[in-house]
Every structure is written in structure tokens, then in C-alpha cells.
C-alpha positions as CSV (number, residue, x, y, z in Angstrom):
1,M,-13.6,-5.6,-31.1
2,F,-13.5,-4.4,-27.5
3,I,-14.0,-0.8,-27.6
4,I,-13.4,1.2,-24.1
5,D,-15.4,4.8,-23.8
6,D,-13.8,7.3,-22.0
7,L,-10.3,5.4,-21.5
8,L,-8.7,8.8,-21.5
9,E,-11.1,10.1,-18.6
10,I,-10.7,7.3,-16.5
11,A,-6.8,7.1,-17.0
12,A,-6.8,10.4,-15.5
13,T,-9.0,9.4,-12.7
14,A,-6.2,7.0,-11.5
15,K,-3.8,9.1,-11.3
16,L,-2.5,9.0,-7.6
17,V,-1.4,11.1,-4.7
18,I,-0.7,9.2,-2.0
19,N,1.4,9.1,1.1
20,S,3.0,5.9,0.7
21,L,3.0,4.1,-3.0
22,E,4.6,1.0,-2.1
23,T,1.7,-0.2,0.8
24,A,-1.0,1.1,-1.4
25,G,0.5,-0.8,-4.4
26,K,1.1,-4.1,-2.5
27,A,-2.5,-4.1,-1.1
28,I,-4.1,-3.1,-4.6
29,M,-2.5,-6.2,-6.0
30,A,-3.4,-8.5,-3.6
31,V,-6.5,-7.7,-3.6
32,A,-6.4,-8.0,-7.4
33,K,-4.8,-11.4,-7.7
34,A,-7.6,-12.4,-4.6
35,L,-9.9,-11.4,-7.8
36,G,-8.1,-13.5,-10.3
37,L,-7.1,-10.4,-12.2
38,A,-3.3,-10.8,-11.4
39,D,-1.0,-13.7,-10.7
40,G,2.6,-14.5,-10.0
41,E,5.1,-12.3,-8.6
42,E,4.6,-8.6,-10.6
43,T,3.9,-5.9,-8.5
44,L,1.4,-3.4,-9.2
45,E,4.6,-1.0,-10.1
46,D,5.9,-3.6,-12.6
47,L,2.2,-4.1,-14.5
48,G,2.0,-0.5,-15.0
49,D,4.9,-0.3,-16.2
50,K,4.5,-3.0,-18.9
51,A,0.9,-1.5,-20.0
52,I,2.7,1.7,-20.7
53,Q,5.6,0.7,-22.5
54,A,3.2,-1.6,-24.6
55,A,0.7,0.9,-25.5
56,G,4.0,2.1,-27.0
57,A,4.2,-0.8,-29.0
58,G,1.1,-0.6,-30.6
59,I,-0.7,-3.2,-27.4
60,I,-3.7,-1.5,-26.7
61,P,-7.3,-2.6,-25.6
62,A,-9.1,-1.8,-29.5
63,S,-6.8,-4.2,-30.8
64,F,-8.2,-7.0,-29.0
65,E,-11.7,-9.3,-29.3
66,E,-11.6,-9.2,-25.4
67,Y,-9.8,-7.4,-22.9
68,S,-8.6,-10.5,-21.1
69,D,-6.8,-10.9,-24.1
70,Y,-4.7,-7.4,-23.8
71,V,-4.2,-8.0,-20.1
72,H,-2.8,-11.1,-21.1
73,A,-0.5,-9.3,-24.1
74,V,0.5,-6.6,-21.6
75,E,1.9,-9.5,-18.9
76,Q,3.9,-11.3,-21.7
77,F,5.0,-7.5,-22.6
78,E,9.3,-7.4,-21.8
79,V,9.9,-3.9,-21.3
80,D,13.0,-1.5,-21.6
81,P,14.7,-1.2,-18.1
82,E,15.8,2.2,-19.5
83,K,12.3,3.4,-20.4
84,S,11.3,2.5,-17.4
85,K,13.3,4.8,-15.4
86,E,11.8,7.5,-17.2
87,I,8.3,6.6,-16.2
88,S,7.2,8.0,-12.5
89,Q,6.1,5.4,-9.7
90,E,2.6,7.0,-9.5
91,D,2.1,6.8,-13.3
92,K,2.9,3.0,-13.4
93,I,0.4,2.5,-10.2
94,G,-2.0,4.8,-11.8
95,K,-2.1,2.9,-15.1
96,S,-2.4,-0.4,-13.2
97,I,-5.2,0.9,-11.9
98,E,-7.1,1.6,-15.2
99,L,-5.8,-1.8,-16.8
100,L,-7.5,-3.8,-13.3
101,S,-10.8,-1.9,-13.0
102,R,-11.5,-2.4,-16.4
103,Y,-10.3,-6.0,-16.1
104,A,-12.5,-6.4,-12.9
105,G,-15.5,-5.3,-15.4
106,E,-15.2,-8.4,-17.8
107,K,-14.3,-10.7,-14.8
108,C,-16.7,-9.8,-12.0
109,G,-19.4,-7.6,-13.2
110,I,-18.2,-4.5,-11.3
111,E,-18.2,-1.2,-13.2
112,P,-14.8,0.3,-14.1
113,D,-15.2,3.6,-12.7
114,T,-16.6,1.9,-9.2
115,M,-13.3,0.0,-9.2
116,V,-11.2,2.8,-9.8
117,G,-12.9,4.8,-7.0
118,L,-12.4,1.7,-4.7
119,M,-8.7,1.3,-5.5
120,N,-7.9,4.7,-5.3
121,N,-9.8,5.0,-1.7
122,I,-7.6,1.5,-0.6
123,A,-4.2,3.7,-1.8
124,R,-5.6,6.9,0.3
125,S,-3.5,6.1,3.4
126,P,-1.2,3.5,4.5
127,Q,-3.4,2.6,7.4
128,I,-6.4,2.0,4.7
129,S,-3.9,-0.1,2.3
130,S,-2.8,-2.3,5.2
131,F,-6.2,-3.1,6.4
132,F,-6.9,-4.0,2.8
133,D,-3.4,-6.0,2.4
134,E,-4.5,-8.5,5.2
135,C,-8.0,-8.6,4.2
136,S,-7.6,-9.4,0.8
137,D,-8.7,-12.7,0.5
138,M,-12.1,-11.7,2.4
139,L,-12.7,-8.8,0.3
140,A,-12.3,-10.8,-2.8
141,N,-14.8,-13.1,-1.9
142,A,-17.2,-10.8,-0.5
143,I,-17.1,-8.9,-3.9
144,K,-17.0,-12.0,-5.8
145,E,-20.4,-12.8,-3.6
146,N,-22.1,-9.6,-4.1
147,P,-20.3,-7.5,-6.9
148,M,-22.3,-4.8,-5.8
149,F,-20.1,-4.9,-2.7
150,A,-17.5,-3.0,-4.4
151,G,-19.8,0.1,-4.7
152,S,-21.1,0.2,-1.5
153,L,-17.3,-0.3,0.0
154,D,-16.4,2.7,-2.3
155,R,-19.0,4.8,-1.1
156,Y,-18.8,4.1,2.2
157,L,-15.1,4.7,2.6
158,S,-15.0,8.3,0.5
159,G,-17.7,9.3,2.8
160,Q,-20.4,9.7,0.5
161,E,-22.8,6.7,1.7
162,R,-25.0,8.5,4.1
163,N,-28.0,6.0,4.5
164,E,-27.5,4.4,8.2
165,G,-28.5,0.9,7.2
166,R,-26.1,0.5,4.1
167,M,-23.2,2.1,6.0
168,D,-24.1,-0.4,8.9
169,D,-23.9,-3.2,5.9
170,V,-20.3,-2.2,5.1
171,E,-19.3,-1.7,8.8
172,N,-20.3,-5.2,9.8
173,K,-19.0,-6.8,6.6
174,L,-15.0,-4.8,7.3
175,T,-15.6,-5.9,11.2
176,E,-15.8,-9.5,10.0
177,M,-12.7,-9.0,7.8
178,G,-11.1,-7.5,10.9
179,K,-12.0,-9.9,13.3
180,E,-10.9,-13.0,10.8
181,A,-7.4,-11.1,10.3
182,H,-6.9,-10.4,13.7
183,P,-8.7,-12.9,16.4
184,E,-6.0,-11.5,19.1
185,M,-7.8,-8.2,19.3
186,S,-11.1,-6.9,20.8
187,D,-14.2,-6.1,19.4
188,F,-13.8,-2.8,20.2
189,E,-10.2,-2.4,18.7
190,I,-11.8,-4.0,15.5
191,V,-14.9,-1.5,15.5
192,K,-12.4,1.4,15.7
193,I,-10.2,0.6,13.4
194,V,-12.9,0.3,11.2
195,D,-14.4,3.5,11.7
196,Q,-11.3,5.1,11.1
197,L,-11.1,3.9,7.5
198,R,-14.1,5.9,6.4
199,Q,-13.3,9.4,5.3
200,K,-15.2,11.6,7.6
């Protein structure tokens, strides 16, 4: 059986206080879809709503052999619109981050806690969310090529990374992404944007 340790702790970590839930949700879902963790037109809020209501119906990870089977069951779950109104937007997005972070661990070899941190960092401000929404495919490719990049990016965005060499590596990758997304902008403009992504 698939067993999740410290699930409640991760769910608590996934609680968000952010300026723009809509912008953040769009960015996170764009990255999740590029990583192959989600598909279709479903929003981050929709997925979290399904996961919360599915849990109330007994659909939980421990009931499945593989986490991917659990995710599929959640995606197929039909929500009660009246119950949806009683669940906050923040709780729905937090639940989605918890689910997608665990799924990333299975599909991409990324530690769930790392993915929770990265998604929370992407959600930290509308500016950061917008950058990664525009660069979602490039970010997904970078993570697929090197799953450890997710952790490096998480530490960089949060301001925890102090090693200049590792900081330069992340900044160079983000600058590449920015240039590809905005070829009309100058190198100076892109570097300025990248520098503002990091929490000082």
C-alpha cells in the first residue's frame, strides 16, 4: 500500500497567504501541466476542491497501491457544488499543492517537501507567479533534465541559498528562461527581473 509520512504536516505547510490566489494558481498549474502532473482545463482550485471532497468520501492515498491511482481517482471525482462553496479558495489551492507535490515525487523524483516549498515560493507574489507562468515549459524542462534543480530554485527564491556559485547557476538558468519568454527585452531588463524574484 502507498503510505504517506507526515501528510498532515505537509498539508499545514501548504497553507498559503498570498496576494493573488488566481495568479499564483494559474502559474502553479501551468508548471504542473508542463511536468505532466495534470492535464485538461482544470484549475488548481478545481483539483483541490475535488481532493478535499474526495477525502470526505473515503478516497485517500492510503487506499491505493500507487499515488498516481489516487490522483486519477481525485481527477474523476464529481464534486458537490454546494459543498464547494463552503471550502475556502486558500484551502483548495493548499490541498492541490499537497497533492501535486506528492505526485511530483513519484513522477519526477523530487522530494515532496521540496516541491511544496517551490510551489509556495512561486505563489509568494504576483510578480513571481507571472514569471513562472510565462516560463512554465522551460522550468518543467529544467526540472526533468535535473530534478535537483527544483531544490536549488526553491532555496534561491526563498533566500536560503548563500553559495555564490550555486546562486549564479540558478540565476543563469532563470535568465535563459526570461530571454526565451521575452526576446524583445534587453539582457539588463531580464537580469533585473530575475534579481527581484529572490527573497532578500
